[in-house]
Structures are given as structure tokens and as C-alpha cells.
C-alpha positions as CSV (number, residue, x, y, z in Angstrom):
1,M,-43.8,162.9,63.2
2,N,-41.5,161.1,60.5
3,G,-39.8,158.6,62.1
4,F,-36.0,159.5,61.8
5,V,-34.3,159.9,65.0
6,A,-30.9,161.8,65.1
7,T,-28.4,159.9,67.3
8,A,-25.1,160.6,67.3
9,P,-22.2,158.1,65.6
10,T,-20.7,156.0,67.9
11,G,-17.2,156.2,67.4
12,S,-14.8,157.5,69.8
13,S,-12.1,159.3,69.0
14,S,-9.5,161.7,71.0
15,I,-8.5,164.6,69.1
16,T,-4.8,165.7,70.2
17,S,-2.4,168.8,69.6
18,G,0.8,167.6,70.7
19,D,2.2,166.6,74.0
20,W,1.6,169.2,76.2
21,Y,-2.2,169.9,76.1
22,P,-4.7,167.6,77.1
23,S,-6.3,165.6,74.5
24,I,-10.2,166.4,73.7
25,D,-12.3,162.6,73.6
26,L,-14.9,163.3,70.9
27,A,-17.9,161.0,72.7
28,A,-17.5,163.1,75.8
29,A,-17.4,166.3,73.6
30,R,-20.6,165.1,72.3
31,A,-22.2,164.8,75.8
32,V,-21.0,168.0,77.6
33,L,-22.2,169.9,74.6
34,R,-25.4,167.8,74.0
35,I,-24.9,167.3,70.4
36,D,-26.9,164.9,68.2
37,G,-26.2,162.8,65.3
38,A,-26.7,166.0,63.8
39,V,-22.8,166.9,63.4
40,S,-21.3,164.1,61.6
41,D,-18.2,163.3,63.7
42,P,-15.5,164.8,61.4
43,R,-17.4,167.7,61.1
44,L,-16.8,168.0,65.6
45,T,-13.7,166.9,65.1
46,E,-12.8,169.8,62.3
47,C,-14.0,171.7,64.7
48,I,-12.8,170.6,68.1
49,A,-9.5,170.7,66.4
50,L,-9.7,174.3,64.9
51,S,-10.5,175.2,68.7
52,M,-8.0,173.6,70.3
53,S,-5.7,175.7,67.8
54,A,-7.7,179.4,68.6
55,V,-7.3,178.3,72.6
56,E,-3.4,177.6,72.0
57,D,-2.8,180.4,70.3
58,M,-4.3,182.8,73.5
59,L,-2.5,180.7,75.6
60,D,1.1,180.1,73.6
61,A,3.5,183.1,75.5
62,W,1.9,181.5,78.7
63,Q,2.7,178.2,77.4
64,Q,6.1,179.1,76.6
65,Q,6.5,180.3,80.1
66,Q,5.4,177.3,81.4
67,A,7.8,175.0,79.4
68,A,10.5,177.2,80.2
69,L,10.1,176.3,84.0
70,G,10.6,173.1,83.1
71,R,6.2,171.5,82.8
72,T,6.0,169.5,80.5
73,T,2.1,169.5,80.7
74,L,-0.6,171.6,81.1
75,A,-1.2,169.2,84.3
76,D,2.3,169.5,85.5
77,V,1.7,173.3,86.3
78,P,0.8,173.2,89.5
79,S,-2.9,173.9,90.4
80,K,-5.8,173.0,92.2
81,Q,-7.1,169.2,91.6
82,I,-10.9,169.3,91.0
83,A,-12.7,166.0,91.1
84,G,-9.0,164.4,90.6
85,E,-8.0,166.4,87.8
86,S,-6.1,170.0,87.7
87,R,-8.2,173.1,87.4
88,L,-5.7,174.1,84.4
89,V,-6.9,171.4,82.6
90,L,-11.0,171.6,83.3
91,L,-10.4,175.4,82.0
92,Y,-8.8,174.0,79.3
93,R,-11.4,171.7,78.2
94,R,-14.0,174.1,78.5
95,A,-12.4,176.9,76.5
96,V,-11.6,174.3,73.8
97,L,-15.6,172.8,74.2
98,A,-16.9,176.8,74.3
99,Y,-15.0,177.9,71.5
100,A,-16.3,174.9,69.5
101,Q,-19.9,175.3,71.1
102,A,-20.0,178.8,69.6
103,E,-18.7,178.2,65.7
104,L,-21.5,175.3,65.7
105,I,-24.4,177.3,66.8
106,E,-22.8,179.9,64.6
107,H,-22.9,177.1,61.6
108,Y,-25.7,175.3,62.2
109,R,-28.2,178.3,62.2
110,N,-28.8,178.3,59.1
111,Y,-29.4,174.7,58.5
112,D,-33.1,175.1,58.8
113,A,-34.5,177.7,57.3
114,T,-38.0,177.7,58.0
115,G,-39.8,180.0,60.5
116,A,-39.5,178.0,63.5
117,M,-35.9,178.0,63.1
118,D,-35.6,182.0,62.0
119,R,-37.7,182.3,65.4
120,R,-35.2,180.8,67.0
121,A,-32.4,182.5,65.6
122,D,-32.8,185.3,68.1
123,A,-32.8,183.0,71.1
124,L,-29.1,180.9,69.8
125,D,-27.4,184.7,69.0
126,P,-26.8,185.4,73.3
127,T,-25.5,181.5,73.3
128,A,-23.4,181.9,71.0
129,D,-21.9,185.3,72.6
130,D,-22.3,183.2,75.9
131,C,-19.8,180.4,74.9
132,R,-17.3,183.4,73.5
133,R,-17.5,184.7,76.7
134,N,-16.6,181.7,78.5
135,V,-13.8,180.9,76.5
136,R,-12.7,184.2,77.5
137,Y,-13.3,183.8,80.9
138,A,-11.5,180.1,81.2
139,V,-8.3,181.5,79.1
140,R,-8.3,184.6,82.0
141,D,-8.7,182.0,84.5
142,I,-5.9,179.9,83.2
143,L,-3.3,182.9,82.9
144,G,-4.3,184.4,86.0
145,R,-5.6,187.0,84.7
146,P,-8.8,189.1,85.8
147,R,-11.4,188.4,83.6
148,A,-12.6,192.0,82.7
149,D,-10.3,195.5,82.3
150,V,-11.4,198.3,83.5
151,E,-10.1,201.9,82.4
152,L,-11.0,205.1,83.6
153,I,-12.2,207.4,80.9
């Protein structure tokens, strides 16, 4: 063992995307995603910001409909409250963080090209797919649509 231990940066900040969607706290995202100091604050900030953009693109038409109804924030859309927070806000946060996690898994897979990492890479592939599935589920739950589309052949 070489004595180096990766620790998360101590800086705390929030990433915002306008007034309609809630901000994402960087320290909370690190805790939820179990991200250590190997991912720098600037890298995580960029990843979460781009994830917010991607999720918001998926919700754009729905958000415009809600705004037309006079709802000024996502938290204003009628929804069940869970742990003192709007279910829709929880789902938005889940979608953003799952998207970011999938991106980070794919990016850091090539970080260490040793044999140990190659052996673990196969275990990481389904995890990125699972994260992307969680994004789809959260977005569809926000939209009030079924999680799966089934068509008869």
C-alpha cells in the first residue's frame, strides 16, 4: 500500500439551471453517488450540469405545459410529499444523478487500464445501463407515463 487515500474535496456548492428546476448540491451528490476525490469538483460540476441539461431536454415540453398552468417551479406542480419534499423534485434529482453516474462510470472505466480494472470492467457495464434505465424511469414517472411501451407485432 502506498499511503495515498483519495478523499472528496471539501468545497460545497450548488449547481443551478434557472429558477424552474431545483439546484443540485455538489456535496450531497458526492454522498449519494459515493464519489471520492478521484473525481475533481470541476469534473463533477461539469458532469452534473450536462446531466441537468439532458434531463431538462427530456422534460422540456412538459415543463412548458406546467409553466403555462402558472406553476413557477417544479416544486409547485401538485405531487405527493415524501420526507418533506415533492416527489417530482426527488425524481428530478434521481434522474440527474443517475445520468451523471452513468457518464462517470463510462468515463472512469478507462482511467486504470491494469488487469484488475479490465476484470472489473465487465461488472461496470451493466451498472451504466442500470443508471440509464433509472433516468428513463424517473423521467417517465415525472411525465406520468408508463415505464415501458409494449406494442403488438
